[in-house]
MIDRENNU-506618 format. One record per residue (C-alpha): x, y, z. Coordinates in pm, whole numbers, plus 50000, padded with zeros to 5 digits. Layout:
# MIDRENNU-506618
XYZ...
***
This chain:
# MIDRENNU-506618
945042597143327946942569443158944342555142921946442531042716944072506642553941072525942683937692528042520936312562442431934142578042698930412576642641929692607542849931972635842952932752642843315933612674843488937042663443602938382692843805937292691944167938942712744440939092683544683940772659444442939582623944378937472602244606938542567944484936132539144544937642504444504935772472144442936612437144309934052440244027932372466643813929222484843925927232468943643927272435843830924062425444005924182428644381923822451444680927462462444698927322474544337924182494544417925852510344720928962521744533927022534344233924632554344452927442569944654929322579244335926202595644194925722615844511929332627744514929162635944143926142658344199927762678844472930722680344701934402687944671935522654044536935562638344193934282602644239936112575144051935762537344083938912516144062938002480643964940682455444050941202438443715944142415143668944072419843288945102456543311948662462843421948202499043325944992518243402942152517543149939442543743187935782541143087933072566743153929392557443129926362576243258928702602643397930512578143625934212572443573935692537943624939322527643603940332491443550943622486243726945602456343850946182458844225948232429944359947342409144664949412384244862946432360944826946802341644501944412316444347942062319944646944762309644894947232327845116950492308445112954102315745197954982313244827952192337744737953362362644998956952360144875955892365844514953812395544625956732411344811959152405644522956772421744271955662449744502958362476244432957662476744059953922474244107953912503244354955402526144092952272521643880949862525644172951682556044315951852572843975948132566943927947302581344270949432612444208948032618843860944472615843980945102636044298943612608244509942652621344853940502592344974940622555144899937292539745002937472501744976934142483544940934072445844987937812447845055940352420145029944052417545096944772438444784944032467745016947542462045157948892476244831947082509244888948552511245237952012505045091951472530644815950782558945055953682549845281956372545345019956402576944813952712580544735950302609244815948912610745169945362598945102942982586545373941882550045367938272541845453937242505145473933532498545408932302464545526929172448245384929172414945567930442384845377933962397645318934672402845689932512374445826934532350245614937522358745837935712352746167937142324646374940202320446155943762320246274947102325646105948512351745870945282361645695943612369146026946572390146139946602409745814942892417345842943322428846201946212450846096944222466845812941192473846032943402490046294945462510446050942602523545834941642559545901937992549145928936092516245919932422517445815929792490245871926412491045697924512482546016924912484446392924622446646404927562441446168929512468346352929062449946682930122416946524933342432346390934122450246718933642418046913935502395146674938552417546634938592433346979938562468446832937762499747034934232511946965935402544146804937192524546529933972514546348931172537746236927732527146112926472542745791923232526545680922522519645316920042542845153917492545744876916192572844647912442568544601912362588044277914922565444111913182533944227909912546844083911612556443755913342522543721910082504643788908192526143536910842521243269910402483543297906692486443212903922465143364905212435343562903072410743363899482399643328899242383043671895692381243796896272362644124897702378244439901292368044505904102371044755907492381644622910952372444744914202385844597917682372544670920572353944514920082316344519922582308944796922302292645140922092324645344918902335545166917072304845305914862297345006914372262845159912812278345471910632300745255909362271445049908552250345354906672280145496904802285845173903812249145158901822255545477900352287245327899342268845010897612242045215895642268345409894642291245122894182287444750894312324144652897982333244703901062324344495904802329344544907242344944298910942341044377913492362344192917242359044227920632357644068921652322443968923732307444246924862276144424921372266544547919532272544219919222235644131918332225344486915662252444507914062241444180914102205244298912512214244632909642232044457908842199144283909312177844594906862199444790904302198444510904362236144464904902237544090901502253344026901852279644299905542289544293907452306144012911242306844027912942333843814916692338143766918752368443662915822391943603916822428043519916562451843811913692472743674911552442043607912352429243955911122462044103907942459343898907272424844042907982437044395905662466644350902782444444243903132419544527900732415544817903792414245043907532410645019909062381545214912682379145329913462345745495917242350845516919512333945769922162361145743922082397345628923902429245713921472456145597919372444145305918892470345033916022449544896914002458545207914612495345136913402489544781910252472344909909712502045139910222526844856907542508144659905152507444955905122469444956904502454445302907332433245441907512400845639911122393445732913292373445967914582392346269918302390146194921262414146179920312448146041916642440945972915402454646305917332486846240914962493545951911742476246054910052478646390907822448246428904142457246400904872493246294906842491645966906412454645894906372420346055909382401946198909652364846274912472342546404914872328646144914922291446057911252288746158908952280745864905972275946098906262311346237906832325945891903782308045749901612318546043902552355146004901952354745628898482339345676897652363145960898422393745746896852378945434893622377845631893992414445734894482434245408893872468345568896582461845827898912449245555898452480745348899032502245656902352485045721903422492245365902492529145387904302533845717907422516345588907472538945283907232570145497909962556845728912322549045442911682582545275912522602145589915362581945741917232562545472918382584545184921582580744985922162617945021922352612945398924792583945361927022603945126927062633445366928152610645647931012597345436932082632845356931952642045724934122611845802936842619845552936732656345655938132645045988940492618845845944202623545891946162597745690948202575845921
***
């Protein structure tokens, strides 16, 4: 591995693997908060524990013309510049021309990296048009690795309804990849319909959870705090699709009907942070609602585990890992019945589902279950059992391995 400018490894890794390297790619490092980071990290850990491949994450980093390698917690990450025809958030004729002019020299670096590392699979998570460079690398003198495109929602939905070159490039990539993976049947159906793909082109592999690791992360964080009042918990980045406005309007009705239940909202700072804080004040909920930003994951799990119920009011999801975490903690769930949610939760059996964009229905369901604590606990227990038996990362990793076992690079 070319490690010019690299930092020393923190932990050693057992580099030789008979199957070569399973290269995950992502636009950011796995330390970043978010579901995609959790997915990639969990799959890397599963492949590191067993299997023929050596898992490595390639982070697309414009600052590193030559690869820089870092190993932490046994997971190897390579920071590597991978060019895209999309420049400065726009796809223009000038950007495409610059990309094509720079491509021959850039491919030498990417091809050399792929050969040195014996890359057999490139698995792109939250892909962009930089994936075109990996296609070019395997065609023009590079090793014959398989390309697997893993879709999480936003990256592909942002292309829906568009026309022009970007749309054509996305269609081309989805059709030329050896496998396309969606994290839910709902997202799979959206992609098939939008791009007119044959059904066999897209496979669903649900996200997973490891109960033992969730419990350990929660325990390491210590007690959630000294809360003495029952509370609902909601976790999600402060952005429009998480519908914190709907949740707050629903909780206003709850607060008017009962005085013994609070709401704690946890999320990464985002574009609706200020608006959410303002709405709490406008609705007069300052004494009953706590808004927390950028809380460490372990502390977030501790709050979720101590909640009376977990509430997801989202407008859009694909397959929310946070619901798996609530299930692993045995916390009952009330959620909107949107893409992916019904694939985890059967209404009335594993949790409660309500229509999206309907604060009245959400408030009514919360109050109904708040008045039936035995039923609420039962929902939490059944969800935990369901998650433990059906949604494990080991199962997801095995399905990926089965996919690439049948892949024949195009």
